[in-house]
C-alpha positions as CSV (number, residue, x, y, z in Angstrom):
1,M,47.7,4.2,5.8
2,L,47.4,1.6,8.3
3,T,50.4,0.1,10.2
4,R,49.5,-2.3,12.5
5,T,46.2,-3.6,11.1
6,S,46.3,-6.2,8.3
7,A,43.8,-6.8,5.4
8,D,42.4,-9.6,6.7
9,E,41.4,-8.2,10.4
10,I,39.3,-5.1,8.1
11,A,37.9,-7.9,6.1
12,S,36.5,-9.6,9.2
13,L,34.5,-6.0,10.2
14,L,33.5,-6.2,6.2
15,K,32.0,-9.4,7.0
16,N,30.2,-8.6,10.2
17,D,28.7,-5.6,8.4
18,H,28.1,-6.7,4.8
19,P,27.5,-10.4,5.5
20,T,26.1,-11.4,1.8
21,W,29.3,-9.5,0.3
22,A,31.8,-11.9,-1.9
23,S,34.5,-12.8,-0.1
24,V,36.9,-11.4,-3.1
25,S,35.0,-8.4,-3.0
26,I,35.9,-8.5,1.0
27,Q,38.9,-8.8,0.7
28,R,40.2,-6.5,-2.1
29,Q,38.1,-3.8,0.0
30,A,40.1,-4.5,3.1
31,Q,43.1,-4.4,1.4
32,S,42.1,-1.1,-0.2
33,Y,41.0,0.4,3.4
34,V,44.6,-0.5,4.5
35,E,46.4,1.6,1.9
36,T,43.9,4.3,1.9
37,L,42.2,4.9,5.6
38,D,44.0,8.1,7.8
39,G,46.3,6.4,10.0
40,R,44.5,8.7,13.2
41,L,41.7,5.9,13.3
42,E,44.1,3.5,13.4
43,D,43.7,3.3,17.2
44,L,40.2,3.2,16.8
45,I,40.1,0.3,14.6
46,R,42.9,-2.0,17.2
47,A,40.7,-0.9,20.4
48,Y,37.5,-2.4,18.2
49,L,39.1,-6.0,17.1
50,A,41.0,-6.4,20.5
51,T,38.1,-6.2,22.6
52,G,35.0,-4.6,20.9
53,T,35.7,-1.2,22.6
54,M,33.9,2.0,20.7
55,K,36.9,4.5,21.3
56,N,35.6,8.0,20.2
57,F,38.0,10.3,18.0
58,R,36.3,13.9,17.2
59,H,37.6,16.2,14.4
60,K,36.4,19.6,14.2
61,D,32.4,19.4,13.7
62,F,32.0,15.8,14.1
63,S,33.0,12.3,16.2
64,V,32.8,8.7,15.6
65,L,30.1,7.9,17.9
66,Q,27.9,11.0,16.6
67,I,28.5,9.5,13.0
68,Q,27.4,6.4,14.1
69,H,24.4,7.4,16.2
70,L,23.1,10.3,13.4
71,V,21.7,7.1,11.3
72,P,20.1,4.3,13.3
73,G,21.7,1.0,12.5
74,R,25.4,2.2,11.6
75,S,28.0,0.0,12.4
76,Y,30.7,1.7,14.2
77,F,33.4,0.7,11.4
78,D,30.5,2.3,8.9
79,A,31.0,5.1,11.3
80,I,34.8,5.4,11.5
81,L,34.6,5.2,7.2
82,L,32.6,8.4,7.3
83,M,35.4,9.9,9.3
84,D,37.7,8.9,7.4
85,A,36.1,11.0,4.4
86,Y,35.5,13.5,6.4
87,L,39.3,13.8,7.6
88,K,40.5,13.5,3.6
89,D,37.6,16.3,2.4
90,E,35.3,18.1,5.1
91,R,32.9,19.2,2.4
92,S,32.0,15.8,0.3
93,G,32.4,14.3,4.1
94,R,30.0,16.2,5.7
95,A,27.5,14.9,3.2
96,L,28.4,11.9,3.2
97,I,28.0,11.8,7.0
98,L,24.5,13.5,6.8
99,R,23.0,12.1,3.9
100,R,19.7,10.4,4.6
101,Q,19.3,6.8,4.0
């Protein structure tokens, strides 16, 4: 759970990554992320929102920046979301990270 980041702030990241999504969908998804994202990722999100700095975080086999660079065009926020999936369930998270697009 994120405690220092609002749904509106997450929505701004989603709008950048998905400009064609409906506003209602973005708000719902943003609220869901605030409620469910692993708190260990919040400092990365805060730094990115404040200054655009892409900080790194490593857990076992993967880091956020590594995840971002595995697929050209993957956004930093998408990489954070994939790291969240990996933190919650390493097996399924790994499959999502390594999935070809």
